[in-house]
N, C-alpha and C positions, 0 to 999 in steps of 0.2 A: 503493500499499500505507499501509495509518495508522501510526503510530506509536505502539507501547505506551508508556502511562506510568509512569515507571519508578518516581515512587511508587507504584503500587497494586501491582509488581513486586520492592517492599521483601520481604526475609524477617521473616517472625516472630522476633520474642526472645519469651522468656520468662522471668516473675521471680514474685514475691513476696515474704513479710512471711517472718519472722525465724521465730516455729513452724508456719508449712506450712498455717494456717488461711486465707489468702485470697492467693489465685494471679491473677493476668496475662498479657497478651497487647500487645506494643507495637512497630509496623510500625518497622524497621530505617531508619527516614525521619525522623531527627529536624533538626528546627529550628537548632538550635548545642546548645552542651553548655557548660558553666564550670564553676568554680569559685567559691562566691559563697562571701565572708571575713564577712556582715554578721554581728552578734550574735542576730539570729531564724536563721540557720541553724547556727552554730555552737549553739545552743543546739537546735535541730529533730537535730542529728544527733550532736552528744556529742562534736563533733569540731572541728579549728581551722577547716574549712572543708567545705562541700557541693557534692560531683560533682554538676550537677543535669546532665538532657537534657529539652529542650523537645520536644513533638512536639504535632500537629493532634489535637481530641478524639477526630472518627474514626479516630485511629491507635492506639488504644489500648481493652483492653474489658476487664474483670476475668474469670476466667472459671472462678473457685472463691471463695466464701466473700463473693459481694456481701451478704449476708443479717449477717456479721461485721466490718463497719467503721463506723467511727462520724466524724463531720464536726464538726470543730472549728474553729469559725469562723462566719459567714453561709452558711449551704446557696446564700442565692441571689448570691453575690457570692463575691470570691477567700477558699478557705478550704484546710487540710488534711485529708486522709484516714489515718487510722489504721485497724491491726487491734486488736479490740476486744480480743480475745483477751493478741496480746502486747504492743500500742500500737506497733509499728511505723509508720514512718510511711509511708505507700505512694505517695500523690501530694499534689500541690499542687494546685488549680483556682486556674487565674489568668484573673479574669473583664474580659472589657477587652470592648468594644462592636465587634465585629466581627470582634473577634482574640482570642479565650480561645484558652485549650491548658492543656495539661496539662507540668507542671515534674514531670519523673521522679528521685528520686536516683539513681543510676545504683549507688549501692552496695545495692540490690535486685534488678537484673540476675541471673539466673541466666546471661545469654547472655553473650558481647562483640559488643559493638555497634561499629558500623563506624566510627561518630564517636565522638574522645576526645575532652575540652577543650578548649577553643581561647585561653581566658583568665581570668584572676582578677579578681572583680569587688570591688567592697566591700571593697579592701583597706584604706581609709584609719580603716575601724574592724577591722582584723584582731586578732586575738589578739596580744598583745605578745609571747607565748615562744615562736613560729612565724615561721620564718624559709623564705620564698617561697627555694626556692631552681632552681626549671628557670624557662626563659628564654618562658615565655608573655607574650602584654601582659597589664600589670596598670594597671587603673582606680581610683581613688578610690572613686570610685562608682560610679553606670551609665555604660555605654559609651554616648556620645551627650547625655549629660544635660550 
């Protein structure tokens, strides 16, 4: 008897932008989840950090408003995708040879994912006014770097 692939059996999560013009579906099969404290993520989120969940491109799709997005950055490289109406960051496309993935801001999810953030990264450049009070591992930069 063949085993089913748990990856393809993952439930679908729904999310979208603040104004509702753009909606998406994402499989609840995230590769990792983390809180990034770099200055770029802080500026993009308007907060002390950005909670990010990563998934494979084939596990994500826009279900509404594909014509209502704009790309910030090089469309052939790593870039961010925003709603043209409200400006919400919908996802980041991380372009790497043979390893491209989507970084989904967890705050755009309408459903609760199985995975929770597992670590804090780039804490060497975190906001000085924010104290990390949980017990998750912390990395000054990227893990393994």
